[in-house]
Every structure is written in C-alpha cells, then in structure tokens.
C-alpha positions, 0 to 999 in steps of 0.5 A, spaced: 753 867 321 758 864 325 765 867 327 771 865 331 773 871 336 777 872 342 775 873 349 779 875 355 777 876 362 776 883 361 775 884 354 769 882 349 772 882 341 767 883 336 766 884 329 764 892 329 758 891 323 755 887 329 752 888 337 750 882 340 755 876 341 753 869 344 758 865 346 757 857 345 763 853 347 770 855 350 775 852 345 782 852 349 784 855 356 791 858 357 792 862 363 788 868 363 785 868 356 780 864 353 779 862 347 772 861 344 767 860 338 762 866 338 756 866 335 754 873 334 748 875 332 747 882 328 741 885 331 742 892 331 740 898 336 738 902 331 731 903 334 732 901 341 739 905 341 736 913 338 730 912 342 734 912 348 738 918 346 731 921 344 728 921 351 735 922 355 734 929 351 727 930 353 729 928 360 734 933 360 730 938 356 724 937 362 730 938 368 732 944 365 725 947 364 720 943 369 715 949 369 714 949 362 712 943 363 707 943 369 703 949 365 703 946 359 699 940 360 694 943 366 693 949 359 691 943 355 688 939 360 683 945 362 682 947 355 680 939 352 677 938 358 671 943 355 669 936 351 664 934 357 659 939 355 658 935 350 657 928 354 650 928 355 649 929 348 653 924 346 651 918 350 649 913 345 647 907 349 642 903 344 642 896 345 641 894 338 646 899 335 652 898 341 651 891 343 649 887 336 654 886 331 654 893 326 651 891 319 650 884 321 646 879 317 639 879 321 639 887 320 639 887 313 634 881 313 629 885 317 630 892 312 628 886 307 622 884 311 620 891 312 620 893 305 616 887 303 611 885 308 609 892 312 605 891 318 598 893 317 595 897 322 588 895 321 591 888 321 596 887 328 599 880 328 605 880 334 608 873 329 608 879 323 613 884 327 619 886 324 621 889 330 620 887 338 614 892 337 611 897 343 609 892 349 607 891 355 608 884 358 606 880 365 607 873 368 602 871 372 605 863 375 603 859 381 605 853 384 599 849 383 595 850 378 594 858 374 587 856 371 583 855 378 577 860 378 581 864 383 587 865 380 584 866 373 579 871 377 586 875 380 589 875 373 583 878 370 582 883 376 589 886 375 588 885 367 583 891 369 586 896 373 592 894 367 587 897 361 585 903 366 591 905 367 590 913 365 597 916 362 598 924 361 602 928 356 601 935 354 595 936 358 592 929 354 589 924 359 589 917 355 588 910 357 590 903 354 584 903 349 585 909 345 593 906 343 592 900 342 594 896 336 588 894 333 585 888 329 579 890 325 579 897 330 579 893 336 584 892 341 588 886 340 586 882 346 589 876 350 587 870 347 587 867 354 582 872 356 578 872 350 576 865 350 573 866 357 570 871 355 573 875 362 568 871 366 574 866 370 568 861 372 568 859 364 575 855 365 569 849 366 566 850 360 571 852 354 576 846 352 583 849 350 588 845 346 595 845 347 600 847 344 595 850 338 588 852 339 584 854 333 579 859 333 577 857 325 580 854 320 584 858 318 586 861 325 590 858 329 595 860 335 601 857 338 599 856 345 606 854 348 608 861 350 601 863 352 600 858 358 606 854 360 608 847 365 602 844 362 598 838 363 592 835 358 588 830 358 588 824 352 584 829 347 590 835 348 585 839 353 589 843 358 587 841 365 592 846 369 598 851 368 603 853 372 604 860 369 600 864 364 602 871 359 599 877 357 601 882 352 599 889 351 601 892 345 601 898 342 600 903 336 607 905 333 605 912 331 606 917 337 612 915 341 610 920 346 603 917 347 606 910 348 612 911 352 608 915 357 602 909 358 608 904 359 612 909 364 606 908 368 604 901 368 612 901 370 609 905 376 604 902 377 607 896 379 612 898 383 607 901 387 603 895 388 607 889 389 605 883 386 608 877 388 606 873 383 607 878 377 613 879 373 612 885 369 617 888 362 615 893 357 618 894 351 623 900 353 625 897 360 630 893 357 634 900 355 631 905 361 634 900 366 640 899 361 642 907 362 640 906 369 648 903 369 652 908 369 649 912 374 651 906 379 659 907 378 659 914 379 660 914 385 665 909 385 670 914 382 671 918 387 673 912 392 677 910 386 682 915 386 682 916 393 684 907 394 689 910 388 692 915 391 693 912 398 696 906 395 701 910 391 703 914 397 704 907 401 708 905 396 713 911 395 713 912 402 720 913 406 721 913 413 727 919 410 725 925 410 728 928 404 728 921 399 719 921 401 715 921 395 709 921 397 707 929 393 711 925 387 706 919 387 700 924 388 702 928 383 703 922 379 695 919 379 693 927 378 697 926 372 693 919 370 686 924 372 689 929 367 689 924 361 683 921 363 679 928 362 684 931 355 683 924 352 675 923 353 675 932 352 678 930 345 674 925 342 667 928 346 670 935 341 670 931 335 663 927 337 665 921 338 659 917 341 659 915 348 658 909 350 656 906 357 662 901 357 667 907 356 665 908 363 669 903 366 675 905 362 678 910 367 678 905 372 683 901 367 687 907 365 689 909 372 692 903 373 696 903 366 698 911 368 700 909 375 705 903 373 708 908 367 710 912 373 713 906 378 717 905 373 720 912 371 720 912 380 724 907 379 729 909 375 730 915 378 732 912 384 738 908 381 740 915 378 746 918 382 744 923 387 750 928 386 749 930 380 745 935 377 737 935 376 738 935 368 743 929 368 739 924 373 732 927 368 737 925 362 739 918 366 731 916 368 729 918 362 734 913 358 733 908 362 726 907 363 724 910 355 724 903 352 720 900 357 714 905 358 715 906 350 713 899 349 708 898 353 705 904 351 705 902 344 702 895 345 696 898 349 695 903 344 696 899 338 692 892 342 686 898 343 687 902 337 687 894 332 680 893 336 677 899 333 675 895 327 671 890 331 663 890 330 660 891 336 659 899 337 661 898 345 668 895 343 669 900 338 668 906 343 671 903 349 678 901 345 677 908 342 677 912 348 681 908 352 687 907 347 687 915 346 687 916 354 693 911 355 698 915 349 695 922 353 698 918 360 704 917 356 705 924 354 703 927 360 708 922 363 714 924 360 711 932 361 707 933 367 710 928 372 717 928 369 717 935 371 714 933 377 719 929 379 725 934 377 721 940 381 722 934 386 729 932 385 730 940 386 728 939 393 732 933 395 738 936 391 737 942 397 735 937 401 728 939 404 723 936 408 718 933 404 712 936 407 714 943 409 720 944 404 725 947 410 732 944 409 734 939 414 741 936 416 743 929 413 746 927 420 743 927 427 745 933 430 748 931 438 744 931 443 737 931 439 731 925 441 729 920 436 722 924 435 727 929 432 730 924 427 724 921 425 721 928 423 727 932 421 732 928 418 733 926 411 737 925 405 741 919 406 743 914 400 748 909 399 755 912 399 758 907 395 753 907 389 751 915 389 744 912 389 739 913 394 739 907 399 735 901 397 728 900 398 726 895 403 721 891 397 727 892 392 732 888 397 726 883 398 727 881 390 735 882 390 737 878 396 731 873 397 725 873 391 730 872 386 735 868 388 729 863 391 727 863 384 733 861 380 734 854 384 733 848 381 727 846 386 723 853 385 724 852 377 720 845 378 716 848 382 714 854 377 714 849 371 709 844 375 705 850 377 705 852 370 702 845 367 696 845 372 694 853 370 695 851 362 691 845 364 686 848 367 685 854 362 684 849 356 679 845 360 675 853 362 676 854 355 673 848 352 665 849 357 666 857 354 659 860 352 657 865 347 654 871 347 651 877 352 644 874 357 640 881 356 639 880 363 645 882 365 645 890 361 639 891 368 642 892 374 641 886 379 635 889 383 631 891 377 624 888 376 626 886 369 631 881 372 625 878 376 621 878 369 627 875 365 627 869 371 620 867 370 621 867 363 627 862 363 623 857 367 616 858 364 617 859 357 624 857 355 622 851 351 618 854 346 623 858 341 620 864 336 615 863 330 620 865 325 618 867 318 621 864 312 621 868 306 621 866 298 625 871 295 623 873 289 618 870 283 616 863 284 612 859 280 606 857 285 602 855 280 606 850 278 606 843 282 612 840 281 615 847 284 611 847 289 613 840 291 620 843 290 618 847 295 615 843 299 621 838 300 624 845 302 620 846 308 620 838 310 627 840 310 627 845 316 620 840 319 626 835 320 631 841 324 630 837 331 628 844 333 623 846 329 616 844 332 612 845 326 609 850 320 604 853 324 602 858 319 602 857 311 598 861 307 600 857 301 597 851 305 591 855 307 590 857 299 591 849 297 586 846 302 582 852 299 583 851 292 581 843 293 575 844 298 572 849 292 574 845 286 579 850 283 583 849 278 590 853 280 595 849 275 596 855 271 597 862 273 592 866 271 587 861 275 592 861 281 592 868 281 584 870 280 583 864 286 589 866 290 585 873 291 579 872 291 581 867 297 585 873 300 579 878 300 576 874 305 583 873 309 586 879 311 591 877 316 594 871 310 594 878 305 599 881 309 604 874 307 603 875 300 607 881 296 604 882 290 607 889 285 604 889 278 600 883 279 606 878 280 608 875 286 614 878 288 615 875 295 611 870 300 612 868 307 611 862 312 612 861 319 616 857 322 615 854 330 621 853 334 622 849 339 630 852 343 629 848 350 635 843 348 639 848 343 644 854 343 641 860 340 648 859 335 645 852 333 638 854 330 640 861 327 646 857 324 641 851 322 636 855 319 640 860 315 644 853 313 637 850 310 635 856 307 642 856 303 641 849 301 635 850 298 634 851 290 628 856 292 631 863 294 629 863 301 630 868 307 629 867 314 628 872 320 625 874 327 626 880 331 630 876 336 636 875 331 638 881 331 640 879 338 642 873 336 647 875 331 652 876 335 652 868 338 654 867 330 661 872 329 663 872 336 667 867 337 671 868 331 672 876 331 675 875 338 680 869 335 681 874 329 682 881 334 686 877 338 691 874 333 692 880 329 694 884 336 699 878 337 703 879 330 703 886 332 705 886 339 711 881 336 714 886 330 713 891 336 717 887 342 722 885 335 723 891 333 725 894 341 727 887 345 734 887 342 733 880 341 728 876 337 728 870 342 726 874 347 720 877 343 718 872 342 717 870 349 713 876 350 708 873 344 708 866 348 706 870 354 700 874 351 698 867 348 699 865 355 695 869 358 689 870 354 689 863 354 689 863 362 683 869 362 678 865 356 679 859 361 677 862 368 673 867 366 668 861 363 670 858 369 667 863 373 661 863 369 663 870 364 660 868 357 664 870 352 660 877 349 662 884 347 663 886 355 668 880 355 672 882 349 674 888 350 677 885 357 682 880 353 684 886 348 686 889 355 689 881 357 694 883 350 697 889 353 697 888 360 700 881 358 706 885 354 707 890 359 709 885 365 713 880 360 717 886 356 719 889 361 723 883 365 724 881 358 728 887 356 732 887 363 734 881 362 737 881 355 740 888 357 743 886 363 751 884 363 751 879 368 755 873 364 750 868 368 743 867 367 740 866 373 744 873 376 741 876 369 734 874 373 736 876 379 738 883 377 731 883 373 727 882 379 732 887 383 731 893 378 723 891 375 719 886 380 717 891 386 716 896 380 712 891 377 708 889 384 707 896 384 703 896 378 699 890 379 696 892 385 695 900 383 691 896 378 687 891 382 687 897 386 684 902 381 679 897 378 676 892 385 671 897 387 668 895 380 666 888 383 661 892 388 657 895 383 651 893 382 651 892 374 653 886 371 658 889 366 662 893 371 663 887 375 664 882 370 670 888 367 672 888 375 673 880 374 676 879 368 681 885 369 683 882 376 684 875 372 689 879 367 693 882 373 694 876 376 696 872 370 700 877 367 704 878 374 705 871 375 708 871 368 711 877 369 715 875 375 715 868 375 714 864 369 718 869 364 724 870 368 724 862 369 724 860 362 728 865 360 733 861 364 733 855 360 735 860 354 742 862 356 743 865 348 737 870 351 741 876 353 746 882 350 752 883 352 755 890 353 762 892 350 767 893 356 
C-alpha cells in the first residue's frame, strides 16, 4: 500500500493504522518542509510491543523484590538437582542403539534373519551369524612374510597362550575350550592353524589357495579376511603374506562367563606387549566408548574457571562502584544452575543420558553468558539517577526481544531436531534445549535479581568488594593509590548513563565508521565471496558416516586394531546374506533360471566378487552327480532332505515349515576397496528390489552402514525445517520482514560455511557433527538477530549511521558472547576423545562464522537496503 504523506523536519505524519514508514523519494522542497512519497509498511508491533511491555513489568517487579528471585531459583535448583541420583542408572551408551538409526532398515532385516534362520549352537558358522557374535580377534603383521616358519611359530605360541587364559566367575575357573563356539562338538578353530596341523614347519608341505580354499567339495572358505597382502604362484597357491587374522568365537549362552574371559584376554595383551599384534574383542568397542565420558570430567572445572575469569575480565571496570565482577561471576553461576536444574529434571522423569549430552554444559555456558552480557549492556545504558526498579524495567524492556529471540531459536532448533532417528542426537537436543530454557528463566529471575541488588549497591555508591560507601570525587590531598582503590561512581552527566566502556567506544568511534566506508564494504564483499567459494568446495568433499574407531579414546588399543584392519583387510568386504523370502517353486527350472538371472545381476555389480556359498547350487550339483530328477515338487523336496541330512551346515540356510520351503539364503562375497559403504548398501538393496523374486539382503555390519543412507537427507531435512521455523520467529519478533529474511540468509550461510570447512578439516557428516549443525542454526540466528533488530529499531535517518549505532550498542556484547562460548568449549580440544574434540572444533567454526556474519557481513548487507529499518514517531 502506497500513501502520499507530508514529512516535515521535525515530524513524521503517518496513517494511524500503520506503524512503519519508508521514504521513497522527495517530491518538492520548500524552505523548511519536504514533501515525499512514503511507502507505508503495515507491519504492526502486535507481538514485539506486548513482549517489551510485559518484560518491563517483570523487570520492575524483580527490581522491587530481588530476594524472592534469588532464593526461589536456588530452591528449585536444589530440588531438581536431586535427579542426578539416577544418573548412573539412566546412562545409555549402547553404540547400536544410540549411533545408528532407530528402526533402521537393517534392524528390521536382522529381525527377519534371526527368526527365519536361527543359529544352531552345534554348527557354528561365522558367515551365518545374524549379529557380530561374541569373539576375540588378533591381527598379526610382518613386513616380510607372516607365513615364514619363525613368524608362524610365534603365532602358534601366542595362540596357545590365548587358549590357555584362565578366567574366574563366581569362584568358577574356566578356559577357552569350556565356553568356545562349537562345530560338531569341537571348538570352532582357525583355518590356517588347522591346515598347518599346528606345526609351523608344515607350511612347506601344504598348498593353500587364494582367495578361496576348499577342504572338500561342499566346504570352501574365503581366505580374504584371514590372510592379506598375499603373493601367489601361477596355480593360485600362496607363497607369502603380510598379515594373518585369528578369531576366537564364544558361545552366546552365559554373558558373565564370556565377558570374564574376554576381559582376561584384554588384560593379558595389556600386560604383555607384542609389537606386531593388534587385538580386539566384541565388547571392546562399547567398553572403550564409555571411557570417553570420563575423559572430559576433569575439564569441567577448568572450563568454568576460565568462563568466570573471562566474564570478570570482560566486565571489569577501574571504577570501584561500576565494577561488575560479582555480577559476572553470578551470571556464570546462573548458567551452572540451569544445567543442574534441567539435567536433574530430565533425569527425574527418566530420560536416558547419552555420552553426547556430556558436551552440552560447555555449550550452555556460552549461551547463558551471551544473554548475561546483553542484559549488562542494557543496564549500562539506563539512567543511573533512576530508581533500581525503573532501571530494571528499562533494562528488561531493552533486552527482552533480543534474548527472547535467541532463546526461542536455540530451543526450537534443539527440540525440532528431537525427531532425528539417532538416539545420541535426540538425547543431546532434549537436554540442551531444556537447559537453554532454564538459562532463559534464570537469567530473567536469578541473574536479574543479582543485577538489581548490584544496582542498589551502585545507587548507594558502595565499593564493589567491601560494600563500604566511597566518594565519587577524589578528596583533596589523597594519593593516586587512594583514587585507584577507594573512589568510584562516576557516570556520563550528559546522558545520565554509565561511562562508555572502552570497547563500546571502539565499536562506535572506530569500527562502525570504518565498516561503513566504501572500501571496507568492498573488502567485506570480497571476503564473503571467498568464504562462499571455499565453503562450496568443501561441501563437495564432504564424507558421510561415523568411523567406529572414533568412538574410542586416541590411545585405546582398538585404534591400533582398526588401523591394522584398514591397512591389511580393507579389500574384501562382508559376506552378505541374500534371502529368498517366501515360498518359491525351486523345482521349476524356469523359476530357477529367473532366480539365477537375479544372482547374475548381483555378480555384475563391481563390488561383488562371487556367489561364495549357495545351498541351491550345491544341491543342483549333487542331484546331477546322483542322476536325481528334481523337476517336480515331491522329487525336489525328497532329494533335498536327503542332501541336507548329510550337509548340516547348509541345512541352516533353508527354512522348512510344514513341508514347505518358506525361505532360504545364499551368500555374496563383496569387494569394497574402491566403493563406499553407502554405495554398496544402496546398490545391493536396489538390485534386490529390481528382481521379480522376493529378495532381502543383510549383514550385521549393515546395522552401522544404515547411517550412511539416511544421514544426508535427515540433516538437510532438519536444517530446512529449523530454518523455516526460525524465519517465522524472526518475522514475528523483528519488526521488518526483509530483515527477518536476512536472518534466514545468515542461517543458510553459516551452515554452508560450517559444513564446507568441516569437510576440509576431515570431519565427516555423522550423528556427532549433525548435532553441531543444529547448534549452528541457533547461533547464526543469535548473532544476526541482535544486529538486525537493533538496526531496524534505530531512529537514525541514514543506513550507515544505523549500522554504527547497532555496532555501538551490540558489537561488544556480541563479541563477548562469542568469546565466552569459545572459552566454554575450547578446553574440549585437549580431550583425547574424537567426539568432544569434534564438538569443540565445529562449535568454534560456528561461533567464528556467526560472529563474522553478526559484525561484518550482515551489517554491510543491511546498508544496501535502506528500507530495512523502523522510524519511530517523534
């Protein structure tokens, strides 16, 4: 709607229905009057204004009754803090449950394979395991030849010691042979040692073929995951190898016995150093992962000490009355209360506590201190001659919208991400979001009350440390030491506010004017263009999924094992199960050919080596050798049952119920050296879905690989939804839609930068880094919203002047908030855990880029749009 209105030098006349006006162009000029065409932006203050008025009342009430708002939050914190009694019971650090997608497709497929092809205890088979199993694994490596007699003798010696390890449980002693997984009553053994008959000298007598070795016609074993870096002769017989892997599988019947023996094995290798041996057990990953939490416990005290020190230094004044050292300390304490209360509340209602939550107090500290600095800055701009309730009302009215926007955006960013399929992300977001809410409430109650009490002290001109009254002016004859220690209470007599902080003066007098020069704007645009280009390049290099070794501490023994596994056993992938689900007419040759054509499609995939085990192929060969007719249903089943009676291992691959074959499975050997887990999994599933036969593919590793298939689009979905919600909030609370769009732009820009630079720092997109991208949504709003809101609220006529005013008011508080957050998380960079180091690195990226947008990019871009502001009626 366009309205022509008259504007004089002193008055702005506007339509009473509208709140904001924008001068488009002058029409005519008379002595002291200017006529203009005015574009009226009918955006009302229907949300912003009530919030400001409400906070003004709250501030006045807190100023009148500060002790109420000191004692009540303390009492609430004490009560809710009791929830920490349940902390140990509610710790939930199961890797599969927390770091893989809930209800992931592989978990559904695992349920099917468990029910359809149950493991036979008497016929143990590694490839037929529906889970990882219970096991210990050793990798022996050698720079020359692991199959030399000397090397094999050492391997056999260590193997003997491992089998001889004695464990104790409930006064019962047992060794490996008492709890081992068995095949026909004998412990499942290692093929290489069996072939040698446990005699190293026999290596010159046996002929081991590679990559497949066959004991008998129907019993062939893939050697790719047993020996590695192999050299063979022209007949495929192994001549040398660089590494060998041994497995020791246990029964899955008595967890206490199995865990006790595996722990003894770990202790054995911890106590006896073998330079060329890497070891791992099925419980190692979980055990080592749980140690990560302990690695940061000692860092909490250091972090809070640094945060208090930084806050005090930031608020330090050489004026003995205006000094706000105690206020800064209590602001940090308020944040600590928020963490205590929020965590305690969630623990009381039995919300699981995942290891990722342990990093959130470091983040919450920065968020709480950021709001504290905003409130202190608003307090310092009030008139010191006013009463404390009046100053509190002015402070709350000034800070209300800014801290409400930042709280709403942070909380909603976290809560919206609770719908994420990763348990670790859900837990973090719920705890962090609730802690931010408590930060907000404690800032406007407890910290506000502390600010009011400090205001009473300042009003009485009392010393910040001794609370004794001090003179405002230096008494005659007093020394400089007396002036430094015993004088205070000065203020700006022109404005009635506290004297300007040196950093505020810097932003108003130097940085703001510098930023609004033409050359500075050009430089900022160039830097931004470079930032975007590098970020886009980084995004193109982004990897997906979490490397399981990163769940352990840097010095963990399993890191060495994973490195050895990657070095020597990264060529061949898992032996994937391929199930024919449902009844299928195997006796019809045309249907078998149809199934065979599907199998050929799998074999044509670049990462499928061959069909390693097939009961159907073995049975067809058996029928041909015995001249059996299998062209009818009855004959097929009769001969099949006879065949399976002599092949108990293959019997596990056929599910027969009520004389019907309800399902069966085959095995595909994969080669994944030049393929990603995501491409392998997606290609196998697409191939299975494209076949006319009802096929399912599965391997226990797919439980972990499922994250690769969902992490990308889940992250994108989370970011888009959160950004749209942030845009709505900004539109409601920032009194100009175009500036709200700038906030949305800042979100997209910061996320792009964080993602790109994250990739360049070799950090993959996983459930841990996804948490940080959620954080970046909230923080990018924080910085840009503060500046945008101050910009549009300014009454200055020139866009450059409004930027200078915004910088003067919020440049230093924003810088303080950014540095306080970095101080809060930088200690985590010293952690020996990848999880916490990654958290620290990405938060520093988020804060750095958010700060650049808040005090450089967004202010400059706002100057290009002169209509993005609000004119107050004079």
